[in-house]
C-alpha positions as CSV (number, residue, x, y, z in Angstrom):
1,X,-14.1,-36.1,31.2
2,X,-12.7,-32.8,32.6
3,X,-9.2,-33.0,34.0
4,X,-9.1,-31.9,37.6
5,X,-6.7,-29.1,38.7
6,X,-4.5,-31.6,40.7
7,X,-4.2,-33.8,37.7
8,X,-3.2,-30.9,35.5
9,X,-0.6,-29.9,38.1
10,X,0.8,-33.5,38.0
11,X,1.1,-33.4,34.3
12,X,3.0,-30.1,34.5
13,X,5.4,-31.3,37.1
14,X,6.1,-34.7,35.5
15,X,6.4,-33.8,31.8
16,X,7.0,-30.1,31.8
17,X,4.1,-29.7,29.5
18,X,0.7,-28.1,29.9
19,X,-2.5,-30.0,29.0
20,X,-6.2,-29.2,29.1
21,X,-8.8,-31.6,28.0
22,X,-8.1,-31.0,24.3
23,X,-4.8,-29.2,24.0
24,X,-1.2,-29.7,25.1
25,X,2.0,-27.7,24.6
26,X,5.6,-28.1,25.8
27,X,6.5,-25.5,28.4
28,X,9.9,-23.8,28.1
29,X,11.6,-23.9,31.5
30,X,11.7,-20.1,31.8
31,X,7.9,-20.0,31.7
32,X,7.3,-22.4,34.6
33,X,6.2,-20.2,37.5
34,X,7.9,-20.4,40.9
35,X,4.9,-22.2,42.6
36,X,5.1,-24.9,39.9
37,X,8.8,-25.3,40.3
38,X,8.6,-25.5,44.1
39,X,5.5,-27.8,44.5
40,X,3.6,-24.7,45.6
41,X,5.9,-24.0,48.5
42,X,7.1,-20.6,47.2
43,X,5.7,-17.6,45.4
44,X,7.4,-15.4,42.8
45,X,9.7,-12.5,43.8
46,X,9.5,-9.3,41.7
47,X,12.7,-10.4,39.9
48,X,11.1,-13.8,39.2
49,X,8.0,-12.1,37.7
50,X,10.1,-9.7,35.6
51,X,12.1,-12.6,34.3
52,X,8.8,-14.4,33.3
53,X,7.4,-11.3,31.6
54,X,10.7,-10.7,29.6
55,X,10.8,-14.4,28.6
56,X,7.3,-14.5,27.3
57,X,7.7,-11.2,25.6
58,X,10.4,-12.8,23.5
59,X,8.2,-15.6,22.5
60,X,5.1,-13.8,21.2
61,X,4.2,-11.1,18.7
62,X,0.9,-10.3,20.6
63,X,2.5,-8.6,23.7
64,X,3.5,-5.1,24.4
65,X,5.1,-4.1,27.8
66,X,5.3,-0.7,29.3
67,X,5.9,0.7,32.8
68,X,2.9,1.8,34.9
69,X,5.0,3.1,37.7
70,X,8.3,2.7,39.6
71,X,7.9,1.9,43.3
72,X,9.5,3.7,46.3
73,X,12.2,1.0,46.4
74,X,12.9,1.4,42.6
75,X,11.0,-1.7,41.4
76,X,9.2,-1.5,38.1
77,X,5.5,-2.1,37.8
78,X,5.1,-3.6,34.3
79,X,1.8,-3.2,32.4
80,X,1.4,-6.0,29.9
81,X,-0.8,-5.2,26.9
82,X,-2.2,-8.2,25.0
83,X,-3.9,-7.8,21.7
84,X,-4.4,-9.6,18.4
85,X,-3.1,-7.9,16.4
86,X,-0.6,-6.3,18.7
87,X,-1.2,-2.8,19.9
88,X,1.3,-0.5,21.5
89,X,-0.6,2.7,22.2
90,X,-4.1,3.8,23.5
91,X,-4.7,5.3,20.0
92,X,-4.2,1.9,18.4
93,X,-6.6,0.4,20.9
94,X,-9.3,3.0,20.2
95,X,-8.9,2.6,16.5
96,X,-9.4,-1.2,16.9
97,X,-12.9,-0.5,18.4
98,X,-12.2,-3.3,21.0
99,X,-12.9,-2.8,24.7
100,X,-10.0,-2.6,27.0
101,X,-10.1,-4.7,30.2
102,X,-7.6,-4.3,33.1
103,X,-6.6,-6.9,35.7
104,X,-4.2,-6.5,38.5
105,X,-2.8,-8.7,41.2
106,X,-0.8,-8.4,44.5
107,X,-2.2,-5.0,45.7
108,X,-1.4,-6.4,49.1
109,X,2.0,-7.9,49.0
110,X,1.1,-11.1,50.9
111,X,-1.9,-11.9,48.8
112,X,0.0,-13.6,46.0
113,X,-2.5,-15.7,44.1
114,X,-3.5,-13.0,41.7
115,X,0.1,-12.4,40.7
116,X,0.7,-16.1,39.9
117,X,-2.8,-16.4,38.2
118,X,-2.1,-13.6,35.9
119,X,1.2,-15.1,34.8
120,X,-0.6,-18.3,34.0
121,X,-3.2,-16.4,32.0
122,X,-0.5,-14.6,30.1
123,X,1.1,-18.0,29.3
124,X,-2.1,-19.7,28.2
125,X,-3.3,-16.8,26.0
126,X,0.1,-16.2,24.3
127,X,1.3,-19.8,24.0
128,X,-1.6,-22.0,24.9
129,X,-5.2,-22.6,23.8
130,X,-6.7,-19.2,24.9
131,X,-5.6,-16.9,22.2
132,X,-9.2,-16.7,21.2
133,X,-9.7,-14.5,24.2
134,X,-8.1,-11.7,22.2
135,X,-10.6,-11.9,19.4
136,X,-12.7,-9.0,20.6
137,X,-10.9,-7.3,23.5
138,X,-7.5,-5.8,24.6
139,X,-6.2,-7.0,27.9
140,X,-4.1,-4.9,30.3
141,X,-2.4,-7.0,32.9
142,X,-0.4,-5.9,36.0
143,X,0.7,-9.0,37.7
144,X,2.4,-7.3,40.6
145,X,0.9,-4.0,41.7
146,X,2.8,-3.9,45.1
147,X,6.4,-5.1,44.3
148,X,8.0,-3.6,47.4
149,X,5.4,-5.3,49.7
150,X,5.7,-8.6,47.7
151,X,9.4,-8.9,48.3
152,X,9.2,-8.3,52.1
153,X,8.6,-12.0,52.6
154,X,8.3,-13.6,56.0
155,X,6.6,-16.5,57.7
156,X,4.4,-14.2,59.8
157,X,2.9,-11.8,57.3
158,X,-0.1,-14.0,56.3
159,X,-0.8,-16.4,59.1
160,X,-4.3,-17.1,57.8
161,X,-2.6,-18.8,54.8
162,X,-1.2,-21.3,57.2
163,X,2.3,-21.6,55.8
164,X,1.1,-22.0,52.2
165,X,3.3,-20.7,50.7
166,X,5.9,-20.8,53.4
167,X,6.9,-17.1,52.9
168,X,4.7,-14.2,51.8
169,X,5.1,-10.5,51.5
170,X,3.7,-7.6,53.6
171,X,0.5,-5.8,53.1
172,X,1.9,-2.3,52.7
173,X,4.0,-0.8,50.0
174,X,7.5,0.7,50.3
175,X,6.1,4.0,51.5
176,X,4.1,2.3,54.3
177,X,0.7,2.7,52.6
178,X,-2.2,0.2,52.2
179,X,-2.6,0.7,48.4
180,X,-6.3,-0.2,48.7
181,X,-7.0,2.8,50.9
182,X,-5.2,5.3,48.7
183,X,-7.7,5.9,45.9
184,X,-8.7,9.4,47.0
185,X,-5.5,10.9,48.4
186,X,-3.2,9.2,45.8
187,X,-0.1,9.5,47.9
188,X,1.4,6.2,46.8
189,X,3.5,6.1,43.6
190,X,1.6,3.0,42.5
191,X,-1.8,4.7,42.8
192,X,-0.5,7.8,40.9
193,X,0.8,5.5,38.2
194,X,-2.4,3.5,38.0
195,X,-4.6,6.6,37.5
196,X,-2.2,8.4,35.1
197,X,-0.9,5.5,33.0
198,X,-3.8,3.1,33.0
199,X,-7.1,4.7,33.9
200,X,-6.7,8.1,32.1
201,X,-4.4,6.8,29.4
202,X,-5.9,3.4,28.3
203,X,-9.5,4.0,29.6
204,X,-10.4,0.4,30.6
205,X,-14.0,-0.6,30.7
206,X,-13.5,-3.1,33.6
207,X,-11.1,-3.1,36.5
208,X,-10.5,-6.5,38.2
209,X,-8.6,-6.5,41.5
210,X,-7.3,-9.9,42.7
211,X,-7.1,-10.3,46.5
212,X,-7.1,-13.0,49.2
213,X,-9.3,-12.7,52.3
214,X,-7.9,-12.0,55.7
215,X,-9.1,-15.2,57.3
216,X,-12.9,-15.5,57.7
217,X,-13.9,-19.2,57.7
218,X,-16.8,-19.1,55.3
219,X,-17.4,-22.0,52.9
220,X,-16.6,-20.4,49.5
221,X,-13.6,-21.0,47.3
222,X,-14.0,-17.4,46.1
223,X,-15.9,-14.3,47.1
224,X,-16.4,-11.2,45.1
225,X,-18.0,-7.7,45.0
226,X,-18.9,-5.2,42.4
227,X,-18.2,-1.5,42.7
228,X,-20.6,-0.1,45.3
229,X,-21.9,2.9,43.5
230,X,-23.4,4.9,46.4
231,X,-23.4,8.4,44.9
232,X,-22.3,7.3,41.5
233,X,-24.3,6.3,38.4
234,X,-26.0,3.0,39.2
235,X,-25.9,1.3,35.8
236,X,-22.3,0.1,35.8
237,X,-22.5,-1.5,39.3
238,X,-26.0,-2.9,38.6
239,X,-24.8,-4.6,35.4
240,X,-21.9,-6.2,37.2
241,X,-23.9,-7.2,40.2
242,X,-27.1,-8.4,38.5
243,X,-26.0,-9.7,35.1
244,X,-22.3,-10.4,34.8
245,X,-21.4,-11.9,38.2
246,X,-24.4,-14.3,38.5
247,X,-23.6,-15.7,35.0
248,X,-19.9,-16.1,35.8
249,X,-20.7,-17.7,39.2
250,X,-22.9,-20.3,37.5
251,X,-20.2,-21.1,34.9
252,X,-17.4,-21.5,37.5
253,X,-19.6,-23.8,39.5
254,X,-20.4,-26.0,36.4
255,X,-16.9,-26.0,34.9
256,X,-14.7,-26.1,38.1
257,X,-17.0,-27.2,40.9
258,X,-16.1,-24.1,42.9
259,X,-18.6,-22.3,45.1
260,X,-18.6,-18.5,45.0
261,X,-20.6,-15.7,46.6
262,X,-20.6,-12.0,47.4
263,X,-17.7,-10.9,49.6
264,X,-18.3,-10.6,53.3
265,X,-17.8,-11.9,56.8
266,X,-19.7,-12.6,60.0
267,X,-19.0,-12.3,63.7
268,X,-19.7,-14.8,66.5
269,X,-20.2,-12.1,69.0
270,X,-23.9,-12.6,68.6
271,X,-23.7,-16.3,68.9
272,X,-24.1,-19.2,66.5
273,X,-25.5,-19.6,63.9
274,X,-24.7,-16.3,62.3
275,X,-27.6,-14.1,61.2
276,X,-25.7,-11.2,59.5
277,X,-23.2,-11.2,56.6
278,X,-21.4,-7.8,56.0
279,X,-19.4,-6.5,53.1
280,X,-16.7,-3.8,53.2
281,X,-17.2,-0.1,53.0
282,X,-18.5,1.9,50.0
283,X,-15.7,4.5,50.0
284,X,-13.9,5.5,46.8
285,X,-10.6,5.1,48.7
286,X,-11.1,1.4,47.7
287,X,-10.1,1.2,44.0
288,X,-12.9,-1.1,43.0
289,X,-15.5,1.4,44.4
290,X,-13.8,4.4,42.8
291,X,-14.4,2.9,39.3
292,X,-18.2,3.2,39.9
293,X,-17.8,6.9,40.4
294,X,-15.9,6.9,37.1
295,X,-18.8,5.3,35.2
296,X,-16.8,2.1,34.8
297,X,-17.3,-1.5,35.9
298,X,-15.1,-3.2,38.5
299,X,-14.8,-6.5,40.3
300,X,-13.2,-7.3,43.7
301,X,-11.9,-10.9,43.8
302,X,-11.1,-12.6,47.1
303,X,-9.7,-16.2,47.3
304,X,-10.2,-18.2,50.5
305,X,-7.2,-17.6,52.8
306,X,-7.4,-21.1,54.4
307,X,-7.3,-23.0,51.2
308,X,-3.9,-24.4,50.2
309,X,-1.8,-22.3,47.9
310,X,-2.5,-24.4,44.8
311,X,-6.2,-24.3,45.5
312,X,-6.2,-20.6,45.8
313,X,-4.4,-20.3,42.5
314,X,-7.0,-22.6,41.0
315,X,-9.9,-20.5,42.3
316,X,-8.3,-17.2,41.1
317,X,-7.5,-18.7,37.7
318,X,-11.1,-20.1,37.3
319,X,-12.7,-16.8,38.2
320,X,-10.3,-14.5,36.3
321,X,-10.3,-16.6,33.1
322,X,-14.1,-16.8,33.1
323,X,-14.3,-13.0,33.6
324,X,-12.1,-12.6,30.5
325,X,-14.2,-15.1,28.6
326,X,-17.3,-13.1,29.5
327,X,-15.7,-9.7,28.5
328,X,-14.6,-11.2,25.2
329,X,-18.2,-11.9,24.4
330,X,-19.9,-9.0,26.1
331,X,-17.2,-6.3,26.3
332,X,-18.8,-4.1,23.6
333,X,-22.1,-4.2,25.5
334,X,-20.3,-3.2,28.7
335,X,-18.6,-0.3,26.9
336,X,-22.0,0.9,25.7
337,X,-23.4,0.8,29.2
338,X,-20.4,2.8,30.5
339,X,-20.7,5.3,27.7
340,X,-24.3,5.8,28.4
341,X,-23.6,6.2,32.1
342,X,-21.1,9.0,31.2
343,X,-23.6,10.8,29.0
344,X,-26.4,10.4,31.5
345,X,-24.2,11.7,34.3
346,X,-23.5,14.9,32.3
347,X,-27.2,15.3,31.3
348,X,-28.3,14.7,34.9
349,X,-26.3,17.7,36.0
350,X,-27.6,19.9,33.2
351,X,-31.2,19.0,34.0
352,X,-31.1,18.7,37.8
353,X,-28.5,21.1,39.2
354,X,-30.1,22.8,42.2
355,X,-33.1,20.6,42.1
356,X,-32.0,17.2,43.6
357,X,-30.0,15.9,46.5
358,X,-27.4,13.2,46.4
359,X,-25.8,11.2,49.2
360,X,-22.5,12.2,50.7
361,X,-22.5,10.0,53.8
362,X,-23.8,6.4,53.8
363,X,-24.7,3.5,56.0
364,X,-24.6,-0.2,55.3
365,X,-28.1,-1.9,55.1
366,X,-29.3,-5.4,54.2
367,X,-30.4,-6.5,50.7
368,X,-34.1,-7.1,50.3
369,X,-33.7,-10.9,50.3
370,X,-32.0,-13.1,52.9
371,X,-29.8,-15.9,51.7
372,X,-28.4,-19.3,52.7
373,X,-24.8,-18.9,54.0
374,X,-22.3,-21.6,53.2
375,X,-19.7,-21.8,56.1
376,X,-17.6,-23.9,58.3
377,X,-19.5,-25.1,61.3
378,X,-18.8,-23.8,64.8
379,X,-19.7,-25.5,68.0
380,X,-20.4,-23.6,71.3
381,X,-18.9,-24.6,74.6
382,X,-18.6,-23.0,78.1
383,X,-15.1,-22.4,79.4
384,X,-13.9,-22.4,83.0
385,X,-15.0,-18.8,83.5
386,X,-18.5,-19.6,82.4
387,X,-18.1,-17.8,79.1
388,X,-19.6,-19.1,75.9
389,X,-16.9,-19.8,73.3
390,X,-16.8,-21.4,69.9
391,X,-14.6,-24.1,68.3
392,X,-14.6,-24.6,64.5
393,X,-15.3,-28.1,63.1
394,X,-14.1,-29.3,59.7
395,X,-17.6,-29.6,58.3
396,X,-19.2,-27.1,55.9
397,X,-22.9,-26.4,56.7
398,X,-25.6,-24.2,55.2
399,X,-27.2,-21.5,57.4
400,X,-30.6,-20.3,56.1
401,X,-32.2,-16.8,56.5
402,X,-29.0,-14.8,56.8
403,X,-29.2,-11.0,56.2
404,X,-26.7,-9.8,53.6
405,X,-25.6,-6.3,54.4
406,X,-24.2,-5.4,51.0
407,X,-26.1,-2.2,50.1
408,X,-25.6,1.4,51.1
409,X,-28.2,4.1,51.6
410,X,-27.6,7.8,52.2
411,X,-27.8,9.2,55.8
412,X,-26.6,12.7,54.8
413,X,-27.4,14.3,51.5
414,X,-26.4,17.5,49.7
415,X,-27.8,19.5,46.8
416,X,-26.3,18.7,43.5
417,X,-24.8,22.0,42.1
418,X,-23.9,22.9,38.5
419,X,-20.4,23.5,39.8
420,X,-18.0,24.8,42.4
421,X,-15.7,27.8,42.8
422,X,-12.8,28.2,45.1
423,X,-9.9,30.6,45.6
424,X,-6.6,30.6,43.9
425,X,-4.7,29.8,47.1
426,X,-6.2,26.2,47.0
427,X,-4.0,25.2,44.1
428,X,-3.4,21.8,45.8
429,X,-7.1,21.0,45.4
430,X,-6.9,21.8,41.7
431,X,-3.9,19.7,41.3
432,X,-5.5,16.7,43.0
433,X,-8.7,17.0,41.0
434,X,-6.7,17.2,37.8
435,X,-4.7,14.1,38.7
436,X,-8.0,12.3,39.1
437,X,-8.9,13.4,35.6
438,X,-11.3,16.3,36.3
439,X,-11.4,19.4,34.2
440,X,-10.7,22.6,36.2
441,X,-10.4,26.0,34.7
442,X,-9.1,29.4,36.0
443,X,-11.4,32.4,35.8
444,X,-10.0,35.0,33.4
445,X,-12.0,37.7,35.1
446,X,-13.8,38.4,38.3
447,X,-17.3,37.1,38.9
448,X,-20.1,37.6,41.4
449,X,-22.2,34.5,41.7
450,X,-25.1,33.3,43.8
451,X,-25.3,29.9,45.3
452,X,-24.7,28.1,48.6
453,X,-22.0,28.5,51.2
454,X,-21.3,25.8,53.7
455,X,-20.6,27.1,57.2
456,X,-18.4,24.7,59.2
457,X,-19.8,24.4,62.7
458,X,-17.9,21.4,64.0
459,X,-14.4,20.2,63.0
460,X,-13.7,16.7,64.3
461,X,-10.3,15.3,63.6
462,X,-9.5,11.8,64.7
463,X,-6.8,11.4,67.3
464,X,-5.9,8.0,65.9
465,X,-3.8,8.0,62.7
466,X,-5.0,6.2,59.7
467,X,-2.8,5.8,56.6
468,X,-0.7,8.7,57.7
469,X,-3.7,11.0,58.3
470,X,-6.0,12.0,61.1
471,X,-9.3,11.8,59.3
472,X,-11.6,14.8,59.5
473,X,-15.4,15.0,59.8
474,X,-17.0,18.3,59.1
475,X,-20.5,19.3,60.3
476,X,-22.5,22.4,59.5
477,X,-25.1,24.0,57.4
478,X,-25.5,25.3,53.9
479,X,-27.1,28.8,53.4
480,X,-27.8,30.9,50.3
481,X,-25.1,33.4,49.6
482,X,-23.5,35.6,46.9
483,X,-19.8,35.5,46.6
484,X,-17.1,37.5,44.7
485,X,-14.3,35.5,43.1
486,X,-11.4,37.4,41.5
487,X,-9.7,36.5,38.3
488,X,-7.4,33.5,38.9
489,X,-9.9,31.7,41.0
490,X,-10.8,28.1,40.1
491,X,-14.0,26.9,38.6
492,X,-15.2,23.4,38.1
493,X,-18.3,22.7,36.0
494,X,-19.9,19.5,37.0
495,X,-21.3,18.9,33.5
496,X,-18.5,16.4,32.8
497,X,-18.2,12.6,33.0
498,X,-16.5,12.6,36.4
499,X,-19.2,14.7,38.0
500,X,-20.1,12.0,40.6
501,X,-16.5,11.6,41.7
502,X,-15.9,15.4,41.8
503,X,-19.1,15.9,43.9
504,X,-18.0,13.3,46.4
505,X,-14.4,14.7,46.6
506,X,-15.5,18.3,47.1
507,X,-18.6,18.1,49.3
508,X,-17.5,19.1,52.9
509,X,-19.7,16.5,54.6
510,X,-18.6,13.6,52.3
511,X,-17.4,10.6,54.3
512,X,-14.5,10.0,51.9
513,X,-13.8,13.4,50.3
514,X,-10.8,15.7,50.2
515,X,-11.9,17.3,53.5
516,X,-11.8,13.8,55.1
517,X,-8.1,13.4,54.1
518,X,-7.0,16.8,55.5
519,X,-6.7,18.7,52.2
520,X,-8.6,21.7,53.7
521,X,-7.1,21.5,57.2
522,X,-4.6,24.3,56.9
523,X,-7.1,26.7,55.4
524,X,-9.7,26.0,58.0
525,X,-7.3,26.0,61.0
526,X,-5.8,29.3,60.0
527,X,-9.3,30.7,60.3
528,X,-9.8,29.2,63.8
529,X,-12.3,26.5,62.8
530,X,-11.6,24.6,66.0
531,X,-13.3,27.4,68.0
532,X,-15.3,29.5,65.5
533,X,-17.7,29.0,62.6
534,X,-15.8,29.2,59.3
535,X,-17.0,29.3,55.7
536,X,-15.8,26.3,53.7
537,X,-13.7,27.6,50.8
538,X,-15.5,25.6,48.1
539,X,-18.6,27.5,47.0
540,X,-21.5,25.8,45.3
541,X,-23.2,27.5,42.4
542,X,-26.3,26.4,40.5
543,X,-26.0,28.5,37.3
544,X,-23.5,30.9,35.8
545,X,-23.4,32.7,32.5
546,X,-20.4,31.9,30.4
547,X,-19.3,35.1,28.6
């Protein structure tokens, strides 16, 4: 008989030991997490988490800890590396031949289940019965990605969690940014550290980002999403969506009796029962989506905000541990798919530059098949003003024939070039592309090259600020042109693995590119773009002789 989660919790609290069906071990006091110590009334502070990491590091020879970043308020973001045998460098990892898998929690400071779950996973792998999960993979674990937000605890920051735990952190980091909107502009110290010290350094095959929903009353213990590939190579997202996640969903249901489905929400504005379920946007500003542009796999994990704290931890633990079991068995296959996506991305540019168009602006559309939605029931009533309102019952019902808007199709496309050229004065653009991992070179002599020039005809800048920016939307037309670029100008050849990301960042009409985030504003405004047509400074070429 499988022990329930509540029974396992009772064993922990009564005897200070951990038990599964077939295994028990005595827990040292310094490895009991704060929720366990407080009957799930409190969550760990950054100091609590660091104490746990340091304590478990002293008890195992399979753990290496390094610093991913230091936050604005001077808190360390530890990156815990688990391997059997121990590895301490990316070179060690590559020599082992094992795939690297990265999991992070607490990107939003009040969404604390991932943080606690990852500490439990560390404990169970290093001291419990899950050491076998290191047999054919290397795990990178960042329990607390937003330490500044985590420690700004209050009763009001996560009302949808209904006082469970009593205090939770704030959504934003110490600089005031939403870290899950920073993937393109990389202004947050945490984002810069993630890209530099995890993505580019350790090259993980899978990114798992552990969240909690903002309050939608669906009927699932857990919802999830793959990386929405949009303009990226489809293979990595397709594998995650069609092979990996369905298998894990089935296993979690069988082993834990937890229901999971694709992340989304619905509105009652169009009445009850709901007919449309919508996911979140495809933009690479969301870290999970950006991994698709990087030819990697990614999973967004969202526990149900209205479950009690211990149940949210249970759901996150079930999902994350089964992901790790899956990657331990299939990680090498996943790595082969990712490598093939990289190679095919380069080859696609070599064979199709100037011949095909790719999406740069997308709209959300429904999947081909409708589904049966599991949700809490709502009952309509008419208030004193004659308005139809809804009250939620405590009953979970199933609603058939619901459209799932979890796919994106292009509404604006642009021709795929062989590469781009831009003037030396745009050094900030070069720096940003390099920080993302793109290869950019300086011309050592002047060139005259034919290609396409984008003429900006409309410059729309939002009056409303978003993440410290007034987002820009450019409209215009491409036309054939020949341009002179002096020595010192920058060239970026798209025949490289990050071609899809570079394309999305540099295309002027992209809905989440560098132009969107104001990187070209100064250049364009100096040339009176608000009243005149202006040539966009990034020039698209289709072939160029290298001499």
